[in-house]
N, C-alpha and C positions, 0 to 999 in steps of 0.2 A: 190322811187323805180326806177330802171333803166331797160330798156328792156334787155332780155336775149341775150347774144352775144356768139354764138357758137365758140368754140376753138378747136384746134387740140387735139388729144389724148395725145400728149406729154405735160405733165404738166410743167409749168415754174419751174425753180430751187427754192426750198423752202429755206427760211432763218431760221436758228435756233435762238430762242429767249429764254433768261433766265433772270428772275427777282430775286431780293433779297428776296422776300417773298416766294420763292419756286415755283412760276408759271413758266411753260416752254411751248414752242410752236414751231411748224414749220409752216411758213406762206409764202404766195406769196409776192414778193417784193412790190406790189402795196398796201398791207394792213399791212405789217410787222411793220412799225414804229408806226402807230396808235394803232395796237393791243398790242404792248409792253407797251404803255402808259395805255391802258385799264386794262391790267393784273396786274398793280400795285395796283388796287383796288379790294376789296372783291366783289364777285359775287353779294351779296345782295345790293351793292352800285352802280351797273351798271346803275340803273334807274336814278341816280343822275348825270350821265355822258353821257347823250344823247341817252340812249337806253330805249326802251319801252318793258316791259315784256308782251308778247301777248299770252302765253300759260303756264299753270302750271299743271303738272301732278305728280303722285307719283314718276315716274322714270326719268322725265326730265322737263326742262323748256325751253322756247324759247324766245329770245330777238330779237328785230328789231331796226336797227339804221344805223349809218354811221361810217366807218373806213376810215378816210381821205376823199377822194371824192367817195368812193365806198359804195353803199347801200348793206348791208349784213343782213343775219339772223345768229344768233349764238344759237346753240342748246347745252345746258348744261345737261349732264347726271348725275343723282343722284343715288348713291348706298345707299339706305335707310334701307336695311335689312341685316342681318348677311350673308344670302346666296348670296345676290348681292355683298357684300363686298368681300366675298371669291372668287367669280367668277372674280371680278375686279382684285384681286391680282394674280390670276393664268392665266388669259387670256389677250390678247391684249385688251386695253381699247376700249370701244364702238366707241368713236369718231374716233380713228385711223382706226378701222375696217370699219366704214362706209365710211371714206375718200378713203380707198383702193377700196371698192366696187364701189364707184362712178367713180373713175378713171378707173377701169377695164371696167365698162359699157361704158364709153366714148371711150375707146380704141376699143371696139367692134362696135362702131358707133351707140350706143343707146343714144338717147337724154335724158339728165338728168341735174339736177342742178349742178353748177360748184363749187367744193370744193376749198376754198382759204386758208385753214389752219386748224390745229387741235393741241390740247395740253392739258395741265393741268392747271386749274384755282383754286384759293383758295376761299373757303367759310367757314368762321369761322375756325374751326380746321379740316375741311374736304378738301380733294383734289378731284376736280370734273373734269372729262374729258369734253372737248367741241369741237364742230365742227363749222367752219365758212364757209358759202356758200354765193355765190353772189345772191342778191335778184333779183327777176324777176317780171314783171307785169303779174299776172296770177290769176286764180281762181281754186279752187279745183273742180275736176270732180265730177259730181253726175248724177244719173238717175232720171227722164228722161233727155236726152240731145238732142240738135239739131243733125240731122242725120250726118252731116259732122264731128261733134265733136266725136260722138259715134263711127263712122267708124274709125277715126284717133286713138282713144284709143284702139279699137280692133286690129288695125294694129300694134300698138306699143307692145301690150301684146303678139301677135303672134311672133314678132321679138325677144322679150325677151325669150320666150319658145324655139324658134328655135335655139337661141344662147346657149342653155343648162343651162340657169339661172333659178333657182326656187326661186322667192321672197316669203318669208314665211309670209309677212305682207303687201301684195299688195291689199289694199282696195281703194275705190274711193278717200279718203282723201290724199292718197299718189301718186296720179296722178294729175299733174297741167296742165292747159290748158291756153296757152298764148292768147293775143289779136288777134294774127294771126291764132289761131286755132291749134297751134302745141302742141302735148301732150308730157309732160316731166315726168320723174320719180323723186321722191324724197324719203327720208327716206328709205335707203337701209341697215339699220343696220342688219336686219334679212334676210340673203340671202345665198343660197346654190348653188355652181357650181356642178350641178348634171349630167353633160354630156347630152346625148340624153334623153329628157323627155318622159316618157311613156304616153299613152292616159289617163290613170287613174290620173296621176299627173297633167296633163294639165287640166283635168276636175275639179280636186280639186282646182286648182288655180283660174279657172274661177268662180267656185261656191263661193269661198271666196270673190272675187272681186264683185260679184253680190249679195252678201248676203243680202243687204238691201231690195231687191225686193222679193215679194212673191214667184215667180216661179224661182228665181235664173237666170242662163243664158238661161233658156228656156222660160222665161216670154216674152210676146209680147213687153214689153218696151226695151228689149235688142236686138231686131231684127237687128238694124243697127250696134250695137257693134259686134254681131256674124258675120254679113256679112263682116265687116272689118277684123275680126280675120281669117275667112276661106279664104278670098281672098288674104291674105298676104303670102301664102305658098301653098304647095301641099294639095290636098283634104284630109280631115280627114276621117278615116274609118267609116263604117256604124254604128259601135258600139258606136260612140262618143256621140250621143244623149242620149243613155241609160246610159252611164257613167256620163253625166252631171246631169241626174235625180237622179242617185244614190248618187253622191257627194252632191247634194243640200239637199237631205233628211238627209244624214249623218251629214252634217254641222249643219242643224237645230236642230238635237238632242243634240248638244253640245253648240251651240251659246247662247242659253238662259241662261244656267248656267254661261257661261263666262261673259255675261253682268251682271248677278246678283252679281258677285264679285265686281262690282263697288260700291256697297252700302256702303262699309266700307273703301274706300280709295279715296284720291283726284284724280280726273280724269275729263274728259270732262263734266260729269254729276253730280259729287259730290264734295262738299267742306268739307273734313274731317279735323276737327281741330286736333291739336297735342293732342295725347292721354294723358289724365291725369288719375290718379289712379281711380277716382270716377266718373268723369263727361265728358265723350266724347260726342261731338256734331257732327252731320252730317247734312249738308244742301244740298238740291237739288239746282243745279245751276240755279238760276232765272235770268232774265234780270236785269242788274245792273242799276236800276232806283230807284227813291225815294220811290215808293210804295212798291217795294220788299224789300228794305232795312228796311222799316218800319215793314214788316212782320217778318224779321229776329230778329229785336229788340223786337217785341212783343212776339216771341217765348221765348227768353231769360228771359223776365220779367214775363211770365205767371206762376202762382202758383196755380190757381184755387180758391184762397181765395176771398170771396165776390161774386162768381159766382156759383150758385147751378149747379151741374151736370145735363145734360139733361137726362142721364140714368146712373144707377149704378147697377152692378151685380157681379156675381162671377168672371167674367173675368177682370173687372175693370170699370172705369168711362169714360163717354163721355161728353165733354163740347162743346158748340157752341157759338162762338163770331160772331161779324158782318162780319169778314173776314175769319175765320178759324174754322175747326172742329178739336178737340184735343181728342185723345184716350189715356188712361193710361192702360198699360198692364204689366204683368211680363216682365222682360228684354228680355227673349228669345222670347216671343210672340210679343213684340214690334219690335224686329229685323225681325221676319218673316213677320209682317205686312208691314214694310218698304221695305223688299225684294219683297213682292207681288206687290207693286207699280211699282218696276223696271221691274218685269216680264211682267206686262200688258202693260207698256209703250213700252217695246221692241216689244211686239206683236201688237202694234198700236191699242190697245183697249182703247177707251175713259174712263178716270177715273178723279177723282178730283186730281189736280196737287199736288204732295207731296211737302212739304216745308222743314220740319226738323224732326230729331229724336234726343232725348236726353236720355241717360241711367244713372240712379243714384240710388245707393243703392238697386240693385236688381229689380228696377222698371223702366219702360221706357215710354216716351210720344212720340207719333207720331202726327205731325201737318200736315194738308193738307188744301188747299184752300177750302173755303166753296162755293159750287155752288149756284147761286142766285135764283134757282127755287125750287118749291116743288117736292117731290118725285112723281113718276108716279102714285102710288096708290092714293095719296092725290089728284093729278090733275084729275084723272078719277072720283073720288068720287064727286068732285066739279061740274062736268058737262062733257058731251060727247065731244070728239075731232072731228074735221071735218075729212072727208074721206081722204083728201090729207095728213093731218098730221099723221093719223094712218098708211097710206101706207108708208110714209117716215120712220116713226119710226120702222115699222115692218122690212123693209129692213135693216135699220141701225143696229137693234138688231141682226138680223140673221147674218150679216157680222161680228159683234163683237164677237158673240159666236163661229162662224166658225173659226175666226182667233185665238181666245183663245184656242179652242180645237186643232187647227192645230199646235200649239206650245206645246201641251202636258199639258195645264193648265186646271184645273177644278175649279168650284166655287160651293160649296155645300150650299151656302146661297143666291142663285139667287131667287129674288122675286121682285115684282113691288115696294115694299117699299125701295129697295136698288138700284133703277134706277132713274136717274134724267134726264129729257128731256130738250133739248135746243129747244125752240119753233121755232127759225129761221131756224135751219138746220135739225131738227128731230133726231139728234144724241142723243143716250141714254148713259149717263156716269154711270159707276158702282161706287157705294160707299159702305162702310163697307166691306172691303176685308179680314176679318178674315177667311172666308171659302175657300180661294184660296190655291190650292195645285198643285204640279208639278209631272207629270208622263212622260213616254216616249212619244216622239212626234207622233209615229205611233200607240200608244195604243188607243183603243176606249172605254175601260172600264171607266165608269163614264159619258160618253157623254149622254147616254140615261137618266141618273138621272138628269143631268142639264137641258136637254130639257123638261123632265117631270115636273120639278118644274115650268118652265115657262108656259107650257101648263095649269097646274093647276091654276097658277096665272091669266092667260088670261081668263079662264072660270069663275074663281071666281069674275072677274071684269065684268061679263055679256058679255063676248066675244065682245069687241069693234071691229067693222069692220067685224064681222062674221068670218066664216071659211076661207074666202078669205085672211084675214090677216095672219092666220096661214100658208097658202100655200106660201104667199110672204115671210114670215119669214124663212120657211124651204128651199125655193129655194135660198134665199140669203145665208143661211148657207152652202148649198151644193156648191154653186159657190165659196164661200170663201175657202172651203177646196180644191176644184179642182184647184184653182189658185195656191195653195201651193203644187201641184202635188200629192194630196192625193185623194183617192176614197173610202170614208168610207162606211161600209155596212149599208146603211140607213134603210133597212127593219128591220134588227135586232135592230138598235138603236131606231127606232120609236116604235117598239113593247115594248122595255124596257121603253121608254118615256111614253107611254100610261099607262103601269103598274104603273110606279112611280107617274104619275099624279093622278091616282086613290088612291094610298096609301096616297099621300099628302092631297088630298081632304078629305079623310075619317078621317085623323088625325086632320085636321084643320077645320072640319065642324062647 
């Protein structure tokens, strides 16, 4: 890697490159010769010629290496669907479009990565557009950040908005921070020159950038970021804070579904194998170490033969091994169970880590890591917990249920049998996610039912910690909802919870 070197807005004259295999490019003179040699090879072979593939997604892959004496990143765009191929045929290719956007931003004085070339590379019988940028020593921005870094990023985003630029995909991963604390833009494929941005569009942009945080741009973690944004230009109108809250809630209503679509395609979180007619496999991206590779191999080899199911019923069977829990369901139910894991992971609700899903002949198997402890009902039956452990677990459970409800998720199978406690942290992880459903983020229907089932389970376990534990649980629940800029009608929800607790107790007496 080499340090970022600012250049003027006037890009050096590009050299046109043409190869006999059909690859073409326009490149800066300092990388032109080396790039022409690289383009003689199929993209799949670049890793054999000094390049490392550092990212693989459904729509793109990213390589890192050297072109001559210049450290570069090369982004290769993949048109893998009929719609994507049609767009590619009718529009300027993505690499050229992003190169133009980067050059335009640099001309406006906005710091961003430096494009060094773009063109068409060959991968098998496919023509893939690519973009070459100069590598820089940097890290992706993320919240929480040091005050000076957060302020610099807020300042940069304000300059972008004031320049009339609306980046449609500006999230923390697309902002780089150098060793000197300078904030830079990267990945400007999706960008719109919108003229003067309205307050509503600015709020939507900030909500998208701060989406990983519960309260969006109004969360206390973003205080320095907002300070940098507001100090970089004229004062924002009084309505700005209300627009930020509205945009944050609106985004939350769609973000969960968007994340759920990652279940069936290769991306940051999923390794989806090439579709075969009968046996598609989907793996959650685990750390690439020997233990996790062993888990993947064990998933492929598992048939259930020689291992009696732990439970068999109308929905399917459940097996437990030393390392995993495996559920067999109808193919559609298996996909919903796999999707429920993604929903809860997005909501930052502790669960057993998903490992893999396989669909075969109308049936599906979902593999998750087996948690090393007994469920909470078994643990409480074995003996009482100490007061500190009960307090930690009460708060942790209230926070988890509040986050789950804040994202519009419900779980109609909440009970102590489906919660596993970590003795060190007090965190309670949910297992058995068949009852998870999705609703509108602002909807409160079903919240009382979920809380009622937990109240009944608590009382059925002889009320560990007494009513104080219930109050801790509910306070943590309300705090979690309020951090997400929600103020649920707790009186009505608690009335329904008490009613549901009575119904559950009568049914399961």
